[in-house]
Rosetta silent file (secondary structure, phi, psi, omega in degrees, C-alpha in Angstrom):
SEQUENCE: MDEIASGIHPGHVHPHADLAYTDLARADLSEARLTGARLTGADLTDARLTRAHLAYANLAGAKLTGAQLIEANLTGTELTSAHLIHADLTGADLTGAELARADLTNARLGTVAPPGQPLNNACLNGANLFAAGLGKADLTGVNLIHADLTRARLPGTRLAGADLTAADLSGANLINANLTDANLTEVNVNRVLWSEPGTRWPAVWAEVMREISERVGPDTWLVGGREGGPEPHILPGAADGS
SCORE:     score description
SCORE:     0.000 S_00000001
   1 L     0.000  154.589 -179.247   62.783    8.216   -7.382 S_00000001
   2 L   -59.466  152.590  175.929   64.826    5.868   -5.065 S_00000001
   3 H   -56.313  -35.622 -174.101   66.633    3.029   -6.695 S_00000001
   4 H   -61.624  -28.801 -173.915   64.290    0.545   -4.730 S_00000001
   5 H   -84.964   -7.386 -173.413   61.385    2.017   -6.737 S_00000001
   6 H   -63.236  -27.840 -179.518   62.959    1.390  -10.157 S_00000001
   7 H   -90.405    5.007  177.872   61.435   -2.103  -10.347 S_00000001
   8 L   -92.181  123.721 -174.929   57.845   -0.851   -9.674 S_00000001
   9 L  -138.103  164.454 -175.499   56.030   -0.489  -13.019 S_00000001
  10 L   -59.458  129.290  175.828   52.438   -0.077  -14.195 S_00000001
  11 L    82.104   -7.718 -177.326   50.534   -3.382  -13.914 S_00000001
  12 L   -79.018  159.877 -179.178   53.209   -5.333  -12.100 S_00000001
  13 E  -101.382  127.303 -177.837   52.434   -7.445   -9.057 S_00000001
  14 L  -144.131   45.922 -173.698   54.107   -6.421   -5.863 S_00000001
  15 L   -60.064  135.238  173.515   51.806   -7.824   -3.035 S_00000001
  16 L    63.947   24.204  179.849   53.026   -6.992    0.485 S_00000001
  17 L   -71.924  147.404  175.414   56.102   -5.076   -0.851 S_00000001
  18 E   -99.770   99.895 -172.114   57.946   -2.944    1.601 S_00000001
  19 L  -124.530   29.744  177.481   58.212    0.620    0.116 S_00000001
  20 L   -59.777  137.072  179.231   57.957    2.640    3.431 S_00000001
  21 L    56.281   14.263  171.083   59.353    6.085    2.988 S_00000001
  22 L   -76.935  147.594  179.517   60.329    5.497   -0.593 S_00000001
  23 E   -81.498   98.434  176.084   60.486    8.231   -3.150 S_00000001
  24 L  -121.261   25.662  174.816   57.842    7.412   -5.756 S_00000001
  25 L   -49.163  125.109 -176.098   57.013   11.020   -6.637 S_00000001
  26 L    59.511   19.633  178.464   55.538   11.176  -10.077 S_00000001
  27 L   -73.189  149.311  168.136   55.830    7.514  -10.597 S_00000001
  28 E   -93.348  111.408 -175.344   53.529    5.720  -12.998 S_00000001
  29 L  -128.044   25.175 -177.332   51.909    3.009  -10.945 S_00000001
  30 L   -60.283  124.637  178.427   48.633    2.670  -12.926 S_00000001
  31 L    69.168   15.138  172.563   47.137   -0.759  -12.284 S_00000001
  32 L   -61.004  145.914 -178.270   50.035   -1.828  -10.049 S_00000001
  33 E  -106.425  102.163 -173.779   49.095   -4.629   -7.819 S_00000001
  34 L  -123.839   33.257 -179.503   50.272   -3.471   -4.315 S_00000001
  35 L   -56.910  133.366  179.897   47.774   -5.309   -2.152 S_00000001
  36 L    67.250    8.686 -178.638   48.961   -5.238    1.456 S_00000001
  37 L   -68.967  152.776  176.171   52.052   -3.239    0.585 S_00000001
  38 E   -98.776  103.550 -175.441   53.831   -1.187    3.218 S_00000001
  39 L  -122.944   26.280 -175.295   53.894    2.400    1.879 S_00000001
  40 L   -61.530  132.610  177.250   54.042    4.297    5.247 S_00000001
  41 L    64.901   10.087  176.972   55.403    7.803    4.801 S_00000001
  42 L   -63.216  147.247 -178.641   56.045    7.195    1.088 S_00000001
  43 E   -96.791  101.863  176.451   56.319   10.238   -1.273 S_00000001
  44 L  -110.676   31.438 -177.625   53.720    9.564   -3.993 S_00000001
  45 L   -59.802  125.620  179.849   53.385   13.180   -4.943 S_00000001
  46 L    60.195   16.158  179.423   51.761   13.557   -8.413 S_00000001
  47 L   -63.819  143.259  174.266   51.989    9.756   -8.727 S_00000001
  48 E  -100.726  117.609 -171.678   49.646    8.046  -11.282 S_00000001
  49 L  -128.868   28.729  179.934   47.871    5.276   -9.374 S_00000001
  50 L   -59.631  129.272 -179.673   44.817    4.935  -11.741 S_00000001
  51 L    54.190   21.547  177.410   43.146    1.606  -11.082 S_00000001
  52 L   -67.607  138.908  179.362   45.948    0.596   -8.789 S_00000001
  53 E   -88.497   92.847 -173.076   45.323   -2.401   -6.367 S_00000001
  54 L  -118.297   22.859 -175.199   46.121   -0.912   -2.941 S_00000001
  55 L   -61.604  131.882  172.958   43.568   -2.967   -0.765 S_00000001
  56 L    63.713   15.765  173.633   44.772   -3.269    2.752 S_00000001
  57 L   -79.110  165.203  179.526   47.934   -1.484    2.079 S_00000001
  58 E  -112.700  111.632 -178.413   49.483    0.914    4.724 S_00000001
  59 L  -117.608   24.738  178.877   49.737    4.433    3.381 S_00000001
  60 L   -55.549  125.931  179.065   49.763    6.061    6.831 S_00000001
  61 L    77.338  -12.838 -178.565   51.473    9.489    6.527 S_00000001
  62 L   -60.607  147.414  177.525   52.042    9.070    2.932 S_00000001
  63 E   -91.918  104.857 -175.389   52.343   12.087    0.522 S_00000001
  64 L  -120.426   26.962  179.869   49.786   11.762   -2.039 S_00000001
  65 L   -58.468  125.059  176.801   49.385   15.405   -3.031 S_00000001
  66 L    79.045    0.321 -177.936   48.247   15.630   -6.621 S_00000001
  67 L   -65.822  144.329  165.067   48.060   11.788   -6.965 S_00000001
  68 E   -95.820  107.306  178.851   45.616   10.245   -9.447 S_00000001
  69 L  -109.149   31.279 -175.859   43.829    7.463   -7.587 S_00000001
  70 L   -62.830  117.334  175.327   41.044    7.276  -10.172 S_00000001
  71 L    71.673   14.921  179.254   39.188    3.882   -9.781 S_00000001
  72 L   -69.853  148.991  175.210   41.883    2.736   -7.408 S_00000001
  73 E   -90.705  108.180  176.290   41.054   -0.215   -5.029 S_00000001
  74 L  -119.669   34.356 -179.264   41.617    1.253   -1.504 S_00000001
  75 L   -63.539  123.728  174.905   39.446   -1.286    0.318 S_00000001
  76 L    68.451   17.019 -176.108   40.611   -1.401    3.953 S_00000001
  77 L   -75.945  140.134  179.504   43.647    0.791    3.110 S_00000001
  78 E   -86.477  108.841 -178.003   45.300    2.551    6.052 S_00000001
  79 L  -124.367   28.825  178.345   45.391    6.294    5.161 S_00000001
  80 L   -59.295  123.813  178.337   45.717    7.830    8.544 S_00000001
  81 L    60.700   26.748  176.783   47.361   11.386    8.276 S_00000001
  82 L   -78.857  147.043  176.894   47.896   10.802    4.608 S_00000001
  83 E   -94.905  111.256 -173.591   48.288   14.029    2.522 S_00000001
  84 L  -119.163   27.328 -178.006   45.673   13.760   -0.257 S_00000001
  85 L   -65.151  127.595 -176.113   45.676   17.407   -1.193 S_00000001
  86 L    58.666   19.284 -179.763   44.315   17.980   -4.684 S_00000001
  87 L   -78.262  160.764 -177.132   44.371   14.178   -5.185 S_00000001
  88 E  -115.708  108.080 -177.781   41.724   12.661   -7.644 S_00000001
  89 L  -110.692   24.416 -176.655   39.835    9.877   -6.002 S_00000001
  90 L   -59.045  125.950  176.298   37.107    9.733   -8.598 S_00000001
  91 L    75.307   -0.485  179.126   35.560    6.319   -8.624 S_00000001
  92 L   -70.139  144.838  179.545   37.907    4.929   -5.942 S_00000001
  93 E   -93.328  100.376 -173.586   36.725    2.225   -3.761 S_00000001
  94 L  -105.659   22.575 -176.627   37.353    3.411   -0.034 S_00000001
  95 L   -59.918  123.722  176.973   35.174    0.749    1.578 S_00000001
  96 L    71.945    6.818  175.093   36.555    0.162    5.080 S_00000001
  97 L   -78.535  148.726 -177.976   39.473    2.630    4.581 S_00000001
  98 E   -96.676  115.215 -175.597   40.914    4.502    7.557 S_00000001
  99 L  -127.554   22.350  177.795   41.118    8.213    6.826 S_00000001
 100 L   -54.268  132.834 -179.958   41.459    9.667   10.272 S_00000001
 101 L    58.402   15.297  177.881   43.226   13.075   10.176 S_00000001
 102 L   -70.677  148.866  173.405   43.851   12.711    6.449 S_00000001
 103 E  -107.557  114.722 -175.445   44.003   16.002    4.575 S_00000001
 104 L  -114.900   39.522  176.868   41.778   15.969    1.582 S_00000001
 105 L   -64.589  125.710  179.115   41.935   19.793    0.964 S_00000001
 106 L    53.932   26.443  173.147   40.471   20.291   -2.629 S_00000001
 107 L   -68.558  149.080  170.457   40.580   16.483   -3.215 S_00000001
 108 E   -96.607  113.048  176.739   38.269   15.305   -5.979 S_00000001
 109 L  -110.359  -21.565  167.836   36.136   12.606   -4.529 S_00000001
 110 L    41.373 -109.585  174.355   33.218   12.948   -6.931 S_00000001
 111 L  -101.331   70.441 -179.910   31.712    9.350   -7.040 S_00000001
 112 L   -66.431  139.155 -175.777   33.732    7.507   -4.423 S_00000001
 113 L    65.391  148.871  176.231   33.181    3.784   -4.330 S_00000001
 114 L   -42.581  149.691  175.779   31.280    1.822   -6.829 S_00000001
 115 L   -48.783  134.129  175.387   27.683    3.056   -7.615 S_00000001
 116 L    78.460   -8.072  172.538   25.451    2.109   -4.808 S_00000001
 117 L   -96.135  120.333  176.898   28.217    0.991   -2.439 S_00000001
 118 L   -81.615  169.309  176.691   28.711    3.177    0.648 S_00000001
 119 L   -79.959   64.038 -168.273   31.837    3.957    2.311 S_00000001
 120 L   -53.609  120.851  175.831   31.280    1.238    4.955 S_00000001
 121 L    58.580   15.891  170.259   33.089    2.115    8.166 S_00000001
 122 L   -63.975  134.618 -173.301   35.255    4.725    6.547 S_00000001
 123 E  -104.643  118.628  178.923   36.738    7.047    9.187 S_00000001
 124 L  -121.001   24.803 -179.009   36.999   10.739    8.283 S_00000001
 125 L   -55.064  111.723 -176.028   37.448   11.784   11.908 S_00000001
 126 L    69.864   10.920 -176.658   39.174   15.191   11.773 S_00000001
 127 L   -74.022  154.061  179.359   39.827   14.887    8.085 S_00000001
 128 E   -94.092  101.253  178.724   40.211   18.107    6.042 S_00000001
 129 L  -111.979   35.163 -179.143   37.704   18.074    3.345 S_00000001
 130 L   -56.163  119.233  174.753   37.759   21.837    2.491 S_00000001
 131 L    66.594   14.452  176.725   35.910   22.503   -0.742 S_00000001
 132 L   -57.496  144.168  175.932   35.800   18.729   -1.452 S_00000001
 133 E   -96.689  102.519 -173.406   33.375   17.486   -4.143 S_00000001
 134 L  -119.748   20.133 -173.749   31.175   14.820   -2.536 S_00000001
 135 L   -59.644  128.308  176.788   27.967   15.267   -4.447 S_00000001
 136 L    69.560    9.449  175.208   25.659   12.260   -4.357 S_00000001
 137 L   -67.630  154.001  176.622   28.366   10.305   -2.442 S_00000001
 138 E  -101.765   99.975  177.755   27.081    7.701    0.033 S_00000001
 139 L  -108.108   28.667 -177.547   28.444    8.631    3.491 S_00000001
 140 L   -56.291  127.145  178.012   25.752    6.910    5.447 S_00000001
 141 L    69.076    6.261 -175.344   26.898    6.272    9.001 S_00000001
 142 L   -73.664  152.338  173.773   30.405    7.574    8.324 S_00000001
 143 E   -80.867  107.523  178.918   32.517    9.118   11.162 S_00000001
 144 L  -118.965   26.359 -179.858   32.964   12.817   10.368 S_00000001
 145 L   -58.283  133.115  173.048   33.699   14.038   13.929 S_00000001
 146 L    62.499   10.727  176.143   35.631   17.256   13.916 S_00000001
 147 L   -66.761  145.062  175.209   35.868   17.050   10.124 S_00000001
 148 E   -96.661   99.830 -172.456   36.445   20.176    8.143 S_00000001
 149 L  -109.118   30.580 -177.582   33.820   20.335    5.550 S_00000001
 150 L   -61.396  122.429  179.450   34.054   24.070    4.924 S_00000001
 151 L    61.325   20.800  171.877   32.575   24.980    1.442 S_00000001
 152 L   -61.337  150.170  178.836   32.227   21.273    0.628 S_00000001
 153 E  -101.967  107.092 -166.402   30.048   20.421   -2.218 S_00000001
 154 L  -126.832   32.737 -179.480   27.493   17.944   -0.876 S_00000001
 155 L   -65.941  127.365  173.546   24.318   18.165   -3.082 S_00000001
 156 L    79.354    2.380  178.099   22.436   15.026   -2.918 S_00000001
 157 L   -63.012  133.252 -177.407   24.859   13.434   -0.504 S_00000001
 158 E   -94.016  119.841 -175.624   23.560   10.635    1.752 S_00000001
 159 L  -128.656   20.636  178.402   24.725   11.431    5.306 S_00000001
 160 L   -54.357  126.126 -178.813   22.023    9.482    7.106 S_00000001
 161 L    67.083   11.091 -178.445   23.228    8.398   10.526 S_00000001
 162 L   -75.130  154.275  176.002   26.635   10.016   10.083 S_00000001
 163 E  -101.518  103.986 -178.526   28.393   11.433   13.135 S_00000001
 164 L  -108.634   21.164  177.870   29.212   15.154   12.359 S_00000001
 165 L   -45.920  123.204  178.171   29.820   16.108   16.041 S_00000001
 166 L    57.839   24.005  176.989   31.784   19.396   16.057 S_00000001
 167 L   -81.531  152.123  177.456   32.282   19.363   12.304 S_00000001
 168 E  -100.608  106.135  179.794   32.599   22.590   10.266 S_00000001
 169 L  -105.988   17.842 -175.990   30.036   22.707    7.503 S_00000001
 170 L   -54.559  130.586  174.270   30.343   26.494    7.031 S_00000001
 171 L    69.384   14.141  178.732   29.563   27.484    3.449 S_00000001
 172 L   -78.344  155.531  172.462   28.794   23.882    2.456 S_00000001
 173 E   -94.648  109.756  179.566   26.152   22.980   -0.239 S_00000001
 174 L  -114.333   21.686  177.088   23.625   20.592    1.233 S_00000001
 175 L   -60.420  123.666 -179.715   20.905   20.909   -1.318 S_00000001
 176 L    62.364   24.368  179.546   18.886   17.724   -1.471 S_00000001
 177 L   -81.459  149.415  173.507   21.330   16.050    1.089 S_00000001
 178 E  -107.370  109.411  178.191   19.980   13.414    3.460 S_00000001
 179 L  -112.939   29.960  173.682   21.009   13.955    7.017 S_00000001
 180 L   -51.556  119.665  171.973   18.298   11.724    8.618 S_00000001
 181 L    73.999   11.098  175.320   19.392   10.622   12.087 S_00000001
 182 L   -71.887  147.571 -177.961   22.778   12.357   11.678 S_00000001
 183 E   -92.557  116.015 -177.158   24.392   13.631   14.876 S_00000001
 184 L  -109.876   13.772  179.771   24.771   17.459   14.332 S_00000001
 185 L   -49.376  116.324  168.726   25.907   18.337   17.916 S_00000001
 186 L    67.380   27.601  179.082   28.027   21.504   17.964 S_00000001
 187 L   -83.720  143.813  173.807   28.253   21.534   14.164 S_00000001
 188 E   -89.072  112.988  178.294   28.998   24.995   12.467 S_00000001
 189 L  -108.550   18.336 -177.695   26.366   25.519    9.864 S_00000001
 190 L   -62.011  128.485  176.281   27.042   29.115    9.053 S_00000001
 191 L    74.731   18.963  176.907   26.293   30.057    5.448 S_00000001
 192 L   -74.870  129.367  178.502   25.068   26.474    4.623 S_00000001
 193 E   -92.578  127.200  179.009   22.902   26.363    1.497 S_00000001
 194 E  -146.166  166.113 -172.047   20.034   23.852    1.633 S_00000001
 195 E  -122.158  153.833  172.427   16.811   23.135    0.071 S_00000001
 196 L  -128.818  122.633   15.613   13.171   22.478    1.252 S_00000001
 197 L   -93.167    5.033 -170.285   11.801   19.916    0.821 S_00000001
 198 L   -60.141  -43.358 -174.743   14.883   18.412   -0.702 S_00000001
 199 L   -80.324  131.204 -179.012   17.356   18.562    2.265 S_00000001
 200 E  -107.665  109.196 -178.222   16.344   16.059    4.970 S_00000001
 201 L   -89.748  159.638  168.621   17.415   17.220    8.455 S_00000001
 202 L   -60.482  143.303 -173.056   17.229   15.224   11.578 S_00000001
 203 L   -55.583  -28.530 -177.198   13.793   15.812   12.951 S_00000001
 204 L   -75.245  -22.676 -176.862   15.117   17.559   16.078 S_00000001
 205 L  -105.108  -14.759 -177.153   16.974   20.223   13.913 S_00000001
 206 H   -44.289  -51.435 -176.184   14.439   20.841   11.099 S_00000001
 207 H   -75.302  -30.869  175.145   12.699   23.722   12.723 S_00000001
 208 H   -65.385  -40.043  178.748   15.948   25.214   14.092 S_00000001
 209 H   -67.099  -37.025  169.975   17.362   25.384   10.555 S_00000001
 210 H   -58.002  -42.177 -178.973   14.358   27.211    9.380 S_00000001
 211 H   -56.796  -42.413 -172.336   14.745   29.654   12.231 S_00000001
 212 L   -97.894    3.997 -175.223   18.361   30.568   11.469 S_00000001
 213 E  -119.455  164.746  179.776   18.014   30.617    7.680 S_00000001
 214 E  -125.814  132.805  179.728   16.630   32.893    5.030 S_00000001
 215 E   -72.169  123.613  178.588   14.777   31.803    1.914 S_00000001
 216 E  -116.967    8.633 -179.293   16.995   32.863   -1.000 S_00000001
 217 E  -169.828  169.943 -175.997   15.240   31.040   -3.801 S_00000001
 218 L   -52.484  -36.726 -179.797   11.959   29.204   -4.412 S_00000001
 219 L  -131.514   20.669 -168.083   13.105   26.092   -2.640 S_00000001
 220 E  -123.602  126.337 -177.852   16.493   27.274   -1.406 S_00000001
 221 E  -113.903  151.313  169.956   17.616   28.472    2.156 S_00000001
 222 E  -131.200  126.593 -179.916   20.779   29.983    3.403 S_00000001
 223 E   -59.667  132.094  171.974   21.885   29.935    7.032 S_00000001
 224 L    86.694  -16.345  175.582   22.394   33.482    8.258 S_00000001
 225 L    78.812 -178.470  179.437   20.701   34.874    5.076 S_00000001
 226 L   -62.558  -27.321 -177.856   22.232   37.104    2.381 S_00000001
 227 L  -103.024   13.543 -179.631   23.499   39.582    4.927 S_00000001
 228 L   -64.327  149.879  179.240   24.899   37.105    7.399 S_00000001
 229 L   -96.468 -172.301 -178.548   28.374   37.754    8.776 S_00000001
 230 L   -75.453   -9.234 -178.585   31.205   35.521    9.448 S_00000001
 231 L   -61.493  137.555 -178.056   30.115   34.577   12.904 S_00000001
 232 L   -66.290  140.635  167.956   29.507   30.845   13.366 S_00000001
 233 L  -106.713  100.504  177.962   25.993   29.286   13.825 S_00000001
 234 E   -93.981  121.578  176.249   26.859   26.387   16.112 S_00000001
 235 L   -70.883  140.123  177.964   24.069   23.946   16.735 S_00000001
 236 L   -70.674  163.811 -178.297   23.833   23.271   20.483 S_00000001
 237 L   -88.605    3.580 -179.824   24.828   20.122   22.159 S_00000001
 238 L   -67.260  -28.966 -177.351   21.541   19.657   23.983 S_00000001
 239 L  -105.714  149.647 -176.749   20.058   17.574   21.226 S_00000001
 240 L   -92.950   -6.128 -176.564   21.537   14.322   20.028 S_00000001
 241 L    73.448   11.059 -179.799   20.314   14.508   16.418 S_00000001
 242 L   -96.967    0.000    0.000   18.482   11.268   16.742 S_00000001
């Protein structure tokens, strides 16, 4: 770690600290109070940030690969273009966080935000959520335009009113997910696994999903069926999903 980081310790209070581009790789910052801190471009690879207070901090472009952000307070945190590959965000509060273009490949998101609290105004525009675990998460109204949700695990996830325009949901698990009033214009739904009556599609897409899917279980459907190929199933842009 850089010398400037030597004074940062678990549980210590460092509000509004300027740690931009600092090397904090593998640092133990558990419960550190860094509210409003400037961490732009900082290297926090494999850092321990469990229950850290990072509300309204600027982590744009920060390297958080493998970081432990379990139950971290990320309210209003700037995470644009942050690298969160393999990061563990279980129980983290991302209310109002900015996640545009963030890379969350294989990130563990599990139960993001406190129980019953949605990711209000969180932006995942263009975010990489490949194979991310978001089961039962509340993503109501979240911006997921152009997001990569390939093979994402979304059983029971609340996506009502979410904007998924041009998102890639290929191979995703949407069993019992709620997509009421979601915008699915130009979404790739190839090999999506869903359930009936469990999965709630926007009314305009319900019949379309049945037409392009095959029943593979008593209540389970697969877009393209068991013999489906790699070609995408893109929902047309004629309907607005409302």
